[in-house]
C-alpha positions as CSV (number, residue, x, y, z in Angstrom):
1,M,115.6,23.2,101.2
2,Q,112.0,20.7,102.7
3,Q,113.3,23.3,106.2
4,A,112.7,26.7,104.1
5,L,110.0,25.2,102.4
6,K,108.0,24.4,105.4
7,R,108.6,28.0,107.3
8,L,107.8,30.5,104.1
9,R,105.7,32.9,106.2
10,Q,102.3,33.2,106.6
11,E,103.5,37.7,107.3
12,F,105.6,39.7,104.8
13,L,108.6,40.5,106.5
14,V,109.1,44.3,106.2
15,F,112.3,45.2,105.0
16,G,113.7,47.6,107.8
17,S,110.9,47.9,109.9
18,P,112.0,49.8,112.8
19,L,111.7,48.8,116.8
20,I,109.4,51.1,118.3
21,G,108.5,50.1,122.0
22,E,105.7,51.3,124.4
23,E,107.1,53.8,125.2
24,E,107.7,56.1,122.2
25,I,104.6,55.1,121.8
26,A,103.5,56.7,125.6
27,E,105.8,59.9,125.4
28,V,103.9,60.7,122.2
29,T,100.5,60.6,123.6
30,M,102.2,62.5,126.2
31,T,103.1,65.4,123.7
32,L,99.6,64.5,121.5
33,R,98.2,65.6,124.9
34,S,100.1,68.6,126.0
35,G,99.0,70.7,123.4
36,W,102.6,71.1,121.8
37,I,103.5,69.2,119.3
38,G,105.5,71.6,117.0
39,T,109.3,72.3,117.6
40,G,109.4,72.9,121.6
41,P,111.3,71.4,124.7
42,R,111.3,67.7,123.6
43,V,113.3,68.6,120.4
44,R,115.6,70.2,122.8
45,Q,115.4,67.5,125.3
46,F,116.7,65.3,122.0
47,E,119.2,67.4,120.5
48,E,120.4,67.2,124.3
49,M,120.7,64.0,124.1
50,M,122.9,63.9,121.1
51,K,125.1,65.4,122.4
52,Q,125.6,63.4,125.9
53,Y,126.0,60.8,123.4
54,T,127.9,61.4,121.0
55,G,130.3,63.9,123.1
56,A,129.8,66.5,121.0
57,Q,129.0,70.6,121.6
58,H,126.3,71.3,119.3
59,A,123.4,70.2,118.0
60,V,120.6,70.9,115.4
61,A,117.4,69.4,114.8
62,V,115.8,69.3,111.3
63,S,113.4,67.6,109.2
64,S,115.7,65.0,107.9
65,C,119.6,64.2,107.0
66,T,118.6,66.5,103.6
67,A,117.7,69.5,105.0
68,A,121.0,68.4,107.5
69,L,123.3,68.3,104.4
70,H,121.9,71.2,102.7
71,L,121.8,74.0,105.7
72,S,125.3,72.4,106.2
73,L,126.7,73.5,102.7
74,L,124.6,77.0,103.6
75,V,126.2,77.9,106.4
76,L,130.1,76.9,104.9
77,G,128.8,79.3,102.3
78,I,129.1,76.8,99.0
79,G,126.9,78.0,96.6
80,P,127.3,78.3,92.6
81,G,130.1,78.0,90.7
82,D,131.1,75.7,93.9
83,E,131.9,72.0,94.0
84,V,131.9,69.1,96.7
85,I,133.5,65.9,96.6
86,T,131.3,62.6,97.4
87,T,130.8,59.5,96.3
88,P,128.6,58.0,93.5
89,M,127.9,54.6,95.7
90,T,125.2,56.3,97.9
91,F,121.6,57.6,98.0
92,A,120.3,60.5,95.7
93,A,119.8,62.4,98.5
94,T,123.7,63.5,99.4
95,A,123.9,64.7,95.6
96,N,120.3,66.4,95.9
97,A,121.9,68.8,98.3
98,V,125.4,69.9,97.5
99,I,122.5,70.7,93.8
100,H,119.7,72.3,96.6
101,A,122.7,74.4,97.5
102,G,123.9,76.0,93.9
103,A,127.2,74.0,93.6
104,K,128.0,70.6,91.9
105,P,128.3,67.4,93.0
106,V,131.9,65.5,92.1
107,F,132.5,62.2,92.4
108,V,135.3,59.9,93.0
109,D,135.3,56.3,93.1
110,V,134.4,53.7,95.9
111,N,136.6,50.3,97.4
112,R,134.9,47.7,96.5
113,E,135.0,45.5,99.1
114,T,134.5,48.1,102.4
115,M,132.2,50.2,99.2
116,L,133.9,53.1,100.5
117,M,135.1,55.8,98.6
118,E,138.7,55.7,98.2
119,P,140.9,58.1,99.9
120,N,143.8,58.1,97.0
121,G,141.0,59.2,94.2
122,I,140.5,62.9,95.8
123,E,143.0,64.9,95.1
124,A,142.8,63.8,92.0
125,A,139.4,65.4,91.9
126,I,139.8,69.0,93.5
127,T,140.3,71.5,91.2
128,P,140.2,76.1,92.1
129,R,136.4,75.1,92.9
130,T,136.6,72.6,95.6
131,K,134.8,73.6,98.4
132,A,134.5,70.8,100.6
133,I,134.8,67.0,101.1
134,L,131.3,65.1,101.7
135,P,132.5,61.2,102.6
136,V,129.1,58.8,103.5
137,H,129.6,56.1,106.5
138,L,128.1,53.5,104.2
139,T,126.1,51.0,105.7
140,G,127.7,52.2,109.1
141,R,131.2,51.5,108.1
142,L,133.3,54.1,108.4
143,C,135.0,56.0,105.9
144,A,138.6,56.6,106.3
145,M,139.1,60.0,108.1
146,D,142.6,60.9,108.7
147,E,143.2,60.6,105.8
148,I,140.1,62.4,104.3
149,L,141.2,64.9,106.4
150,T,144.8,65.5,106.4
151,I,143.3,66.2,102.7
152,A,140.8,68.3,103.4
153,R,143.6,70.2,105.8
154,R,146.2,70.9,102.9
155,Y,143.4,72.2,100.6
156,N,141.9,74.1,103.1
157,L,138.7,72.6,102.1
158,F,135.3,71.9,104.9
159,V,134.4,67.8,105.9
160,I,130.8,67.2,106.2
161,E,130.4,63.6,107.2
162,D,126.8,62.4,105.5
163,A,126.4,59.4,108.9
164,A,123.2,58.8,108.4
165,H,123.5,54.9,108.7
166,C,126.1,55.6,111.0
167,I,124.9,56.9,114.8
168,E,127.0,53.9,116.5
169,G,130.1,54.9,114.9
170,R,133.2,54.8,116.4
171,Y,136.4,56.2,114.5
172,H,140.0,55.6,116.5
173,G,137.9,56.9,120.0
174,R,136.6,59.3,118.3
175,S,133.0,58.9,118.1
176,V,130.9,60.0,114.7
177,G,129.4,63.6,114.5
178,T,133.0,65.2,116.7
179,I,135.2,64.4,113.8
180,G,134.6,66.0,110.9
181,D,133.1,69.5,110.8
182,L,129.7,69.1,110.1
183,T,127.6,65.6,110.4
184,C,124.6,64.8,109.0
185,F,122.5,62.4,110.5
186,S,119.3,59.9,109.1
187,F,116.2,59.0,111.8
188,Y,114.0,58.2,108.6
189,V,112.1,55.3,109.3
190,T,114.8,52.5,108.3
191,K,117.6,54.0,110.3
192,N,119.0,52.3,113.7
193,L,117.4,55.7,115.3
194,T,114.2,56.4,114.2
195,T,111.7,59.5,114.6
196,A,110.3,58.5,111.8
197,E,110.9,61.5,109.3
198,G,113.9,63.4,110.8
199,G,117.4,64.6,111.1
200,M,120.3,66.1,112.6
201,V,123.6,68.1,112.3
202,L,126.4,68.1,115.0
203,T,129.5,70.3,115.1
204,K,131.4,72.3,117.6
205,N,131.5,75.3,116.0
206,S,128.6,78.0,117.7
207,E,128.1,80.1,114.8
208,W,127.5,77.3,112.2
209,A,125.5,75.6,115.0
210,K,123.1,79.4,115.1
211,R,122.4,80.1,111.1
212,L,121.5,76.9,111.6
213,R,118.7,77.7,113.7
214,V,117.6,80.2,111.9
215,L,117.9,78.8,108.4
216,A,115.8,76.4,109.9
217,L,113.3,78.1,110.7
218,H,112.2,80.4,107.9
219,G,115.1,82.5,108.8
220,M,113.6,83.4,112.3
221,D,115.6,83.9,115.4
222,A,113.6,83.0,117.2
223,H,111.8,79.5,117.6
224,A,108.4,78.8,118.6
225,H,108.8,77.8,121.5
226,Q,110.9,80.3,122.5
227,R,107.7,82.9,120.7
228,F,104.8,81.7,122.6
229,G,106.2,79.6,125.7
230,E,105.3,80.7,129.3
231,S,107.5,83.9,130.3
232,G,105.4,85.7,127.0
233,Y,104.8,86.5,123.6
234,R,108.7,86.9,122.2
235,H,108.5,89.6,118.7
236,Y,111.1,87.8,115.7
237,E,112.4,89.0,112.9
238,V,112.7,87.5,109.8
239,T,117.3,87.5,109.1
240,E,117.5,85.9,105.8
241,P,114.9,84.2,103.4
242,G,115.0,80.4,105.3
243,Y,113.5,77.0,105.3
244,K,110.5,75.0,107.2
245,Y,113.2,72.2,108.1
246,N,112.6,72.2,111.9
247,M,111.8,69.0,113.9
248,T,108.2,68.3,115.6
249,D,108.1,67.5,119.2
250,I,106.0,64.7,117.9
251,Q,109.1,63.2,116.5
252,A,111.5,64.1,118.8
253,S,109.3,61.8,120.9
254,L,110.5,58.5,119.5
255,G,113.5,59.6,119.8
256,I,114.6,60.3,122.7
257,H,113.3,56.7,123.6
258,Q,114.6,55.6,121.0
259,L,118.7,57.1,121.8
260,K,118.3,55.4,125.7
261,R,117.8,52.2,123.8
262,I,120.1,52.8,121.5
263,E,123.0,50.5,122.5
264,A,121.1,47.8,122.7
265,S,119.4,47.9,119.3
266,W,123.1,48.0,118.3
267,E,123.7,44.5,120.3
268,R,120.8,43.3,119.0
269,R,121.8,43.9,115.3
270,N,125.3,42.7,116.1
271,T,123.9,39.3,116.7
272,I,122.5,38.9,113.6
273,W,125.2,39.7,111.8
274,N,127.6,38.0,113.8
275,E,124.3,34.9,112.9
276,Y,124.5,36.1,109.1
277,Q,128.0,36.1,108.6
278,N,128.5,32.5,109.9
279,A,125.2,31.3,108.0
280,F,126.9,32.8,104.8
281,S,131.0,31.4,105.3
282,G,131.1,29.2,102.6
283,L,128.2,30.1,99.9
284,P,129.3,31.8,96.9
285,L,128.6,34.9,97.4
286,C,130.2,37.8,99.4
287,R,129.9,38.7,102.6
288,P,130.9,41.8,104.5
289,V,134.0,42.1,104.7
290,D,135.6,42.7,109.1
291,D,136.3,46.3,109.5
292,E,139.0,48.8,110.5
293,P,140.6,48.1,113.3
294,G,140.3,50.7,116.0
295,T,136.7,51.9,114.3
296,R,132.6,50.1,115.4
297,H,130.3,50.1,111.9
298,A,127.5,50.9,113.3
299,K,125.4,47.8,111.9
300,H,122.8,49.6,110.0
301,L,122.7,47.2,106.5
302,Y,123.3,43.8,105.9
303,T,124.7,43.9,102.2
304,I,126.0,40.7,100.4
305,L,127.3,41.0,96.9
306,V,125.3,38.2,94.3
307,H,128.2,37.0,91.5
308,E,125.4,35.9,88.9
309,K,128.4,33.0,87.2
310,E,129.1,31.2,90.9
311,C,125.1,31.9,92.5
312,A,123.7,30.3,89.1
313,R,121.2,33.4,89.9
314,S,121.5,37.5,89.8
315,R,121.3,39.5,92.2
316,D,117.3,40.4,90.4
317,Q,116.8,37.2,90.4
318,L,117.5,36.6,94.2
319,L,115.8,39.6,94.5
320,E,112.7,38.7,93.3
321,Y,112.7,35.5,95.4
322,F,113.1,37.1,98.2
323,T,109.9,38.1,97.7
324,S,108.0,35.4,96.8
325,H,108.8,33.9,100.0
326,R,107.9,36.9,101.2
327,I,111.3,38.6,102.7
328,G,111.9,42.5,101.5
329,V,115.3,42.7,100.3
330,G,117.2,46.1,99.7
331,V,120.1,47.5,96.9
332,H,121.9,49.9,97.9
333,Y,122.1,51.3,96.3
334,T,122.5,51.9,91.9
335,P,125.0,54.3,91.6
336,V,124.0,58.0,91.7
337,H,126.0,59.3,88.7
338,L,123.8,56.1,86.6
339,H,121.2,57.8,87.2
340,P,119.0,59.5,84.3
341,Y,118.7,63.3,85.8
342,Y,123.0,63.2,86.9
343,R,123.3,61.3,83.0
344,K,121.6,64.0,81.5
345,T,122.8,67.5,84.1
346,F,126.2,66.4,84.0
347,G,126.8,64.0,81.8
348,F,127.4,61.8,83.4
349,R,128.5,58.2,81.5
350,E,129.0,54.3,82.4
351,G,132.4,53.6,83.3
352,E,133.5,57.0,84.7
353,Y,133.3,54.9,88.4
354,P,133.9,51.3,87.8
355,N,133.9,50.3,90.9
356,A,130.7,51.8,91.9
357,E,129.1,50.6,89.0
358,W,130.3,46.8,90.0
359,I,128.9,47.1,93.1
360,G,125.9,48.6,92.2
361,Q,125.2,45.6,90.0
362,R,125.5,43.4,92.1
363,T,124.5,44.8,96.3
364,M,121.6,42.9,97.3
365,S,120.3,44.0,101.6
366,L,118.8,41.3,104.0
367,P,116.7,42.1,106.2
368,F,118.5,43.6,109.2
369,S,116.9,45.3,112.1
370,A,116.5,44.9,116.2
371,K,112.9,44.1,115.8
372,L,113.6,41.1,114.1
373,S,112.9,37.6,115.8
374,D,115.4,34.6,116.5
375,E,113.1,33.2,113.3
376,D,113.0,36.3,111.6
377,V,116.4,35.8,111.2
378,E,116.4,32.0,110.5
379,D,114.0,32.2,107.8
380,V,116.4,34.8,105.7
381,I,119.1,32.4,106.7
382,L,117.2,29.4,105.6
383,V,115.4,31.0,101.8
384,L,118.9,32.5,100.8
385,R,120.9,29.4,101.6
386,Q,117.7,27.1,99.7
387,A,117.8,30.4,96.4
388,L,121.4,29.1,95.8
389,E,120.5,25.6,95.5
390,D,117.1,25.4,94.0
391,K,119.2,27.0,90.8
């Protein structure tokens, strides 16, 4: 205990703070000086790099993963009267995108250990209105995609993957981005690869990719760099009422170099993961379970489950304890169906998805970033041990 007290931090450890290198800073500076700061050549370079990294055939950069999900639903023709099956154990953006498309989110409960949507609950949720399954690879752990795809084919449903947490994921020899019909990524500030804000859709379908580009920029049939580039002005036509969902070259400037060292960053987080797993062995809390054989966890979040009876502290008390010791922590997540909007709009009630609710009451995410120093990691370990001893 005394060791932890001696190491009370002078500076607050920001949860999810990204690792930004001098290469990103220099690239952003060059972009600003180039005069081309909107959607242009660096966005295209970033898209090409994502295709090479994942093996995907088409990549469309957008302003967020929420935008990616929304557009993916729209290109599949999903709208009012339709239903999309997903998980309540996710960030609200997953369900919000379904609502933005005019459809209804239908939830399936999760497994308590993996926190992922249970495939054996999907078929019971399918109705004549169901058009797609939207699995979420939570914390970087991959869903049971073989089972999900089998169900989707049986019922002629689309599969849209929410891979906001899972850019480095691998599933039985396949990269995330090459498994479902469309895959959506997030490059938000806390993600494994950040462009501050941003997202991307990967797909094998060229027609979907073409329409994604049109919808992402007002429904125009040409991008800004095609209209104002060196080849001369190009007239455009608006073919449908699209959205302002495009990524900028400033954002892509960050992404280019983030992607170049994505494997090194994964290795660093994997080292921290193993240190946490070893350090917390024997403590009265639940550590993350092992990965499914043949898969590669993207190691986005390190989450523990806090059982008040065994820990003698509630999860929220532990959150406060970390904050008082100048270490930021997170909760991923309060189940979507328990938020006021979803209760009021869809009539969801407590008790409908008991496993998700059980997790939501106990889950806590510890600092976990390639930016963490060895001393940062030691601080997290010491404070957690102290919290469980200092009762």
